[in-house]
N, C-alpha and C positions, 0 to 999 in steps of 0.2 A: 260479367258478360250480359249484354241486353236480351230479353226475350226474343225480339226479332232476329238478332245473330243467332241465338240458340235454334230458333225455328228453321232458319235457313240452313244451319249446319245439320241438324237433324234430318231434314228433308234430303241434303245431299248424300248423307249417309245411307239412307234408305235407298235412294236411287243406285247407288254404287253398289249396293248388296243385291238388289233385283237384277242389274245388269249382269252382274258377275254370276249369280245363280242360273239365270235363264239364258246366258249367253247372247244377248241382244243389245241394241243401241237405243231402242226407243222405249221411253218410260214416260206415262203420263201420270203426274201426281195431281189427285183430284181433291184431297182434303189433309191438312196437317192441322192437327188439335193436341192441346195439352190436357192430360188427364192426371190429376195429382202431379208428379214430378216427371212422369214420362211424356215423351212425344209419340203421338199415333200418326202414321202416316200411310194414307191409303190411295190407291190408284189402279191403273190397268197397264197391262202389257200386251201386245198383238202376239198371238201365236198361230201356228199353221198346223192345222189337223188334217191331213191327208189331203192336202191341196185346198182346204177351205179355210179362210181366215176367222178367227175367234177372237175373243177378248179374255183374259184372264185377269181376275181381280187380285190385288195383293194388299196385305197389311204387315207393316213394319212397326214395331215398338222398340224406340230408342230411349235410354236412359239419360239423364242429366249430364253424364259425362262422354256421351257419344257413343256408348256402346249398344249393340243390338241385342236386345233382350229375346225377341222372338220374330218370327218370318212366317207368314201363312199366305197360301195360293188357294184359289178356288175359281173353277170355271164360271162364267156368267151364263 
């Protein structure tokens, strides 16, 4: 499997996990990088806090086999 294909698959895995956990449709991926064997996918998702729109940052770590190792969320 090529690195580009692996990168695309890892990003899609991350997007699917974030969509499911946050129950949203819009996910903005900003960075996909490889650190050692794992893919680190970072981005933002829109959230509504008491009628105000905010962005929440996420980071998903995906291993070379496409399994999610960790998911972190933080308000911006």
